[in-house]
C-alpha positions as CSV (number, residue, x, y, z in Angstrom):
1,M,53.9,107.4,115.8
2,A,50.4,109.3,116.3
3,G,52.2,112.0,118.0
4,E,54.8,112.2,115.1
5,K,52.0,112.4,112.6
6,L,50.2,115.0,114.5
7,G,53.5,117.0,114.7
8,I,54.1,116.6,110.8
9,G,50.5,117.6,110.4
10,M,50.9,120.7,112.4
11,T,54.0,121.7,110.7
12,L,52.5,121.3,107.3
13,C,49.4,123.4,108.3
14,A,51.8,126.0,109.7
15,S,53.7,126.0,106.4
16,I,50.7,126.3,104.4
17,A,49.4,129.2,106.8
18,A,52.7,131.0,106.4
19,A,52.7,130.6,102.6
20,G,49.1,131.9,102.3
21,A,50.1,135.0,104.7
22,L,53.0,136.2,102.3
23,P,50.9,138.2,100.0
24,A,49.3,140.1,103.1
25,Y,52.8,140.5,104.6
26,A,53.8,142.0,101.4
27,Q,50.9,144.4,101.3
28,N,51.7,145.5,104.8
29,Y,55.4,146.0,103.9
30,P,57.0,148.3,104.7
31,D,55.7,149.5,108.0
32,K,59.0,151.2,109.0
33,A,62.0,152.8,107.4
34,V,64.0,150.7,104.8
35,R,67.8,150.9,104.9
36,V,69.6,150.8,101.5
37,I,73.3,150.0,101.7
38,V,75.4,151.6,99.2
39,P,78.9,149.7,99.6
40,F,81.0,152.6,98.4
41,A,81.9,156.2,99.7
42,P,79.4,159.0,98.9
43,G,79.7,160.9,95.5
44,G,80.5,158.1,93.2
45,S,78.4,156.6,90.5
46,T,77.0,153.9,92.6
47,D,76.1,156.3,95.3
48,I,74.5,158.7,92.8
49,V,72.3,155.8,91.4
50,G,71.6,154.6,95.0
51,R,70.1,157.9,95.9
52,I,68.2,158.3,92.9
53,M,66.5,155.0,93.3
54,S,66.1,155.3,97.3
55,Q,64.4,158.7,96.9
56,R,61.9,157.3,94.2
57,L,61.5,154.2,96.1
58,S,60.4,156.0,99.2
59,E,57.7,157.8,97.3
60,R,56.2,154.6,96.2
61,L,56.7,152.6,99.5
62,K,55.5,155.6,101.5
63,Q,58.2,155.1,104.0
64,S,61.6,156.4,104.6
65,V,64.2,154.7,102.4
66,V,67.7,155.7,104.0
67,V,71.0,155.3,102.2
68,D,73.8,153.9,104.3
69,N,77.2,154.2,102.8
70,R,79.4,151.3,103.9
71,G,82.5,151.6,101.7
72,G,85.6,149.6,101.8
73,G,87.0,146.3,100.4
74,G,86.0,147.1,97.0
75,G,82.4,147.0,98.0
76,N,82.8,143.8,100.1
77,I,82.2,145.4,103.6
78,G,78.8,146.9,102.8
79,S,77.8,143.9,100.8
80,D,78.5,141.6,103.6
81,V,76.5,143.6,105.9
82,A,73.5,143.2,103.8
83,A,74.0,139.6,103.1
84,K,74.0,138.9,107.0
85,A,70.9,141.2,107.8
86,Q,67.5,139.6,108.5
87,P,65.8,138.7,105.3
88,D,62.8,140.9,106.1
89,G,63.0,143.6,103.4
90,Y,64.4,146.2,105.6
91,T,68.0,145.9,104.7
92,L,68.7,146.2,100.8
93,L,71.8,146.6,98.9
94,I,72.9,148.4,95.8
95,G,75.1,145.9,93.9
96,T,77.6,146.4,91.2
97,V,79.6,144.6,88.5
98,G,82.6,144.8,90.7
99,S,81.2,143.7,94.2
100,L,79.0,141.1,93.0
101,T,80.7,139.5,90.1
102,I,84.5,140.6,89.9
103,N,85.3,140.4,93.6
104,P,84.6,136.7,94.0
105,S,87.5,135.9,91.7
106,L,89.6,138.9,92.6
107,Y,89.7,138.3,96.6
108,K,91.2,135.2,97.9
109,R,88.9,135.5,101.1
110,M,85.3,136.5,100.4
111,P,83.2,137.3,103.5
112,Y,79.9,136.3,101.5
113,D,78.8,134.6,98.3
114,P,76.9,136.8,96.0
115,L,75.2,134.0,94.2
116,K,74.2,132.1,97.6
117,D,73.9,134.9,100.2
118,L,71.9,137.6,98.4
119,T,68.5,137.8,96.6
120,P,68.4,139.4,93.4
121,I,65.5,141.9,93.3
122,A,65.8,144.2,90.3
123,Y,68.4,145.4,87.7
124,F,68.6,149.0,87.2
125,G,70.7,149.6,84.1
126,S,74.3,150.0,82.8
127,T,76.7,152.3,81.3
128,P,79.6,151.4,79.0
129,N,83.1,152.7,79.2
130,V,84.8,154.4,76.2
131,L,88.3,153.3,74.8
132,V,90.3,156.6,74.4
133,V,93.9,157.1,73.3
134,H,96.2,160.1,73.4
135,P,96.3,161.8,70.0
136,S,100.1,161.2,69.6
137,L,99.1,157.3,69.1
138,P,99.0,156.8,65.4
139,V,95.7,154.9,65.4
140,K,92.1,156.0,64.7
141,S,90.3,152.7,65.0
142,V,90.2,149.6,67.2
143,R,91.6,147.4,64.4
144,E,94.5,149.9,63.9
145,L,95.1,149.9,67.7
146,V,95.3,146.1,67.6
147,L,97.6,145.9,64.6
148,L,100.0,148.5,66.3
149,A,99.9,146.5,69.6
150,K,100.8,143.2,67.9
151,S,103.7,145.1,66.1
152,K,105.0,146.5,69.4
153,P,104.4,143.8,72.0
154,G,104.7,145.2,75.6
155,Q,105.4,148.7,74.3
156,L,101.9,150.1,74.6
157,N,100.5,151.0,78.1
158,Y,97.2,151.6,79.4
159,A,95.9,153.4,82.6
160,S,93.4,152.3,85.0
161,A,91.8,153.7,88.3
162,G,93.4,150.7,90.1
163,T,94.3,147.0,89.9
164,G,91.3,144.8,89.9
165,G,88.7,147.3,89.0
166,S,86.3,147.2,85.9
167,V,88.5,149.8,84.1
168,H,91.5,147.6,84.6
169,L,89.9,144.4,83.7
170,A,88.3,146.1,80.4
171,G,92.1,146.3,79.3
172,E,92.7,142.6,80.2
173,L,89.7,141.4,78.4
174,F,90.8,143.4,75.3
175,K,94.3,142.1,75.5
176,S,92.8,138.3,75.9
177,L,90.5,138.7,72.8
178,A,92.8,140.7,70.8
179,K,96.0,138.5,71.7
180,V,98.0,141.4,72.3
181,D,100.7,142.4,75.1
182,M,100.2,145.7,76.7
183,V,101.3,147.0,80.0
184,H,98.7,148.0,82.7
185,V,99.5,151.1,84.8
186,P,97.3,151.4,87.8
187,Y,96.5,154.7,89.5
188,K,94.6,155.6,92.7
189,G,91.5,156.7,90.9
190,S,90.2,157.6,87.6
191,G,91.2,161.2,88.0
192,P,95.0,160.8,88.2
193,A,94.8,158.2,85.4
194,L,93.1,160.5,83.1
195,I,95.5,163.3,83.9
196,D,98.5,161.3,83.0
197,L,96.8,160.0,79.9
198,L,96.0,163.6,78.8
199,G,99.8,164.4,79.4
200,G,101.0,161.6,77.2
201,Q,102.4,159.7,80.1
202,T,100.2,156.8,79.1
203,Q,98.8,155.9,75.8
204,L,95.2,154.5,76.3
205,M,92.6,154.0,78.8
206,F,89.0,152.2,79.1
207,S,87.6,155.5,80.8
208,T,84.1,156.0,82.3
209,M,82.2,158.4,79.9
210,P,81.5,161.4,81.9
211,P,85.0,162.6,82.6
212,A,86.5,161.4,79.1
213,L,83.8,162.7,76.7
214,P,84.6,166.5,77.2
215,H,88.3,165.8,76.3
216,V,87.3,163.9,73.2
217,K,85.3,166.7,72.0
218,S,88.0,169.2,72.6
219,G,90.5,166.9,70.6
220,R,92.8,166.2,73.7
221,L,91.7,162.6,73.5
222,R,90.7,160.4,70.5
223,A,87.8,157.8,71.2
224,L,88.0,154.6,69.3
225,G,85.1,152.6,70.7
226,M,82.5,151.8,73.4
227,T,82.9,148.7,75.7
228,G,79.1,148.0,75.7
229,S,77.0,145.6,73.4
230,R,75.5,148.7,71.6
231,R,76.3,152.3,70.8
232,S,75.8,155.0,73.1
233,P,73.1,157.6,72.4
234,L,75.6,160.2,73.6
235,V,78.1,159.3,70.9
236,P,76.0,157.4,68.4
237,E,78.7,157.8,65.7
238,L,81.3,155.8,67.9
239,P,81.2,152.0,67.2
240,T,81.4,149.4,69.8
241,I,84.7,147.5,70.2
242,A,82.8,144.2,69.4
243,E,81.7,145.6,66.1
244,S,85.1,147.0,65.5
245,G,86.8,143.7,65.2
246,L,86.6,142.0,68.6
247,P,83.2,140.1,68.5
248,G,82.3,138.9,72.1
249,Y,83.9,142.1,73.9
250,E,81.5,143.5,76.2
251,I,82.1,145.4,79.7
252,T,79.6,147.5,81.2
253,Q,79.3,149.3,84.7
254,W,75.8,148.1,86.0
255,W,73.7,148.4,89.2
256,G,70.9,146.5,90.7
257,L,68.9,146.1,94.1
258,L,69.3,142.9,96.2
259,G,68.5,141.6,99.6
260,P,69.6,138.9,101.9
261,A,69.1,135.2,100.8
262,G,65.7,134.0,102.0
263,L,64.0,137.1,101.2
264,P,60.2,136.4,100.8
265,A,59.1,136.0,97.2
266,A,56.0,138.4,97.8
267,I,58.6,141.1,98.8
268,V,60.8,140.5,95.9
269,T,57.8,140.9,93.5
270,R,56.6,143.9,95.2
271,L,60.0,145.7,95.1
272,N,60.7,144.5,91.8
273,S,57.5,145.9,90.5
274,D,58.1,149.2,92.2
275,V,61.7,149.5,90.8
276,N,60.6,148.6,87.3
277,A,58.0,151.5,87.5
278,I,60.6,153.9,88.6
279,L,62.9,153.0,85.9
280,Q,60.1,154.0,83.4
281,Q,59.8,157.5,84.7
282,S,61.0,159.9,82.3
283,A,62.9,162.2,85.0
284,V,64.7,159.0,86.2
285,K,65.7,157.8,82.5
286,E,67.1,161.6,82.0
287,R,69.1,161.3,85.3
288,F,70.4,158.0,84.1
289,A,71.4,159.2,80.6
290,N,73.2,162.1,82.1
291,E,75.7,159.6,83.7
292,G,76.0,157.9,80.2
293,A,73.7,155.1,81.4
294,D,70.3,153.5,80.4
295,T,67.6,151.9,82.2
296,A,66.6,148.3,81.7
297,P,63.6,146.9,83.7
298,N,63.8,143.2,84.2
299,T,62.8,140.3,86.3
300,P,64.6,138.9,89.4
301,A,65.0,135.5,87.6
302,W,66.7,137.4,84.6
303,F,68.9,139.4,87.1
304,A,69.9,136.1,88.9
305,S,71.0,134.4,85.6
306,Y,72.7,137.6,84.4
307,M,74.9,137.6,87.7
308,K,75.9,133.9,87.3
309,G,77.1,134.7,83.5
310,E,78.8,137.7,84.8
311,V,80.7,135.8,87.6
312,A,81.9,133.2,85.1
313,K,83.1,135.7,82.7
314,W,85.2,137.7,85.1
315,A,86.7,134.5,86.5
316,K,88.3,133.9,83.3
317,V,89.4,137.6,82.9
318,V,90.7,138.0,86.5
319,K,92.6,134.5,86.1
320,A,94.3,135.7,82.8
321,S,95.2,139.1,84.3
322,G,96.7,137.5,87.4
323,A,95.3,140.3,89.4
324,T,94.5,139.7,93.1
325,A,93.3,141.9,96.1
326,D,93.0,141.3,99.9
């Protein structure tokens, strides 16, 4: 019994000592290069955001921050590598709405659980999509589109960058809230989808902003609404879909920084503080704005709560759409 008590006492002392050492550990962190996994191929919006943040984070941490592109599986492959890494702060992940909150409902077999196997560190910001239609469609507002779709069930079609992606599910959420029947036409990427929309082969799309807005300005496409919770400063005259008759409608492309589960709180706090400071830099705000995105400094607790809400929301949308991926 005495030996047992002694063992318990030693364990307790060790735990207290370890807890007390965490701040010092964080102060010494990092003492070598940090790897940031981008779970998509180079060149996309997540890669762009990941490189912007990694470069600035390197300046603040005074260590190399190396971007590691691990594409495949809709973001699952790279995210799984990060989830299974040592929780020491030297392997981090750029997370997205798709890889963290849509995939759990889309894939029958997930190699990791985003809510259990990852530690939310810092939310970066988001960008809305824009609902655009071909000019031949006789509608000039979201309300008119809903009325037309209800009068022609199954006759309107919308393009997407592929089944299960956020562009596709933006359409499914629209169908669900508006109670309309429209046909989904998936493509292998946003580029081909936009080309066919411009050619009139499809009638509408919930497109990302950078490629769509030039065609809106030229008159080759007509914009009806933004998918975010507020208007975009790039097109302030364009209302949100929610304020145009579909309250509760919101979908944004968002990004954040995460680490493996069990990441020490002191390191989480340090990285969150650094990321929030980076997001306040005018040059970073400008880079995000060029992508149609805004920055939104926040806390790890808020980011964790936001992810839970997003997982629940997309579970309903994916189930309603019948979309699956393997």
